[in-house]
N, C-alpha and C positions, 0 to 999 in steps of 0.2 A: 504496496498497500501507501501512497504516496498521500505524497503533504505539500499544494504550491500555496503562492501570498505570491503576489506586481508593487509594486509602487508605480504611479502612470505622473509623469504630472513634476519627479522630482529637477530640484535648478541645480546638480550639476553638475561639470561634464559632464560624458564617457568615459572621454579616457581615463579620468581621476577618480571613476567610478568602478571601470573592470578595475583597476587597484587595490585595489580592497573588496574587490566579488573574487580576486587571482587568491587573498590569503588566507580566506573562511574556505572554497572548495577541497572538499575531502575529506572537512573534519567533523571530532562531532558535531552539537549541537549547542555544547554546553559552554566545549574549550570556545569554540568556534564569536559565542556569547561574550568572552572573557576576553577574546582577542582584539572584538569589536567592539564592545566597552573603553580601554584602555592602546584603539587609534588611536594615532595627531593626526587623522584624514579625517579633512570636514565630509567627508564621501560616507564614514563610516558611522552614524549618527541613520539616515535613511534605511542604510541595510544592513544594522543595527533591528532597527519598526520591522519593518520587511521582513529577517528568518527572529525575532517573536509574537510575529503572523503567522504564519506556519507554525513554529511551536502547536500555537494557541489554533491556529486549527489541524493538530494531527489531531489534538486533547478533545477536545468539543467535536471534530469528524471520527475519531479512531479508535477514543478511550486508551486511547498510549496518554496517560497522568506523567508519567517518566520522561524527560529530553534527553538521559541520558543514553536510549535505544535506537536514537534517532541520533541521523547523521547529514549529509549534505553532498546530494551525488548528485547532481546540477543548478550551481546558475552561472548568468552569464546577461549582460547592461546592453543594449541594444541601442543604438541613435535613432531619432525624431529630423523625417526632413522638412526639413520649411515646405 
């Protein structure tokens, strides 16, 4: 089972957000939360919110009450064309 979350209209450049997403891809969810909490990049705040939302979606939809069993299998950043 997979839980998804997405954020739209974030005011961070895609290149800067990709640097943060590359840090957490493949990590456990709790470890990724800790990394994002102490990352100096400004993009870590919206990426952390999306991660928190995905964890909450897993807890609500699939009864995964512990975040220790979750990991980030896929994470990516797309850019919008004007």
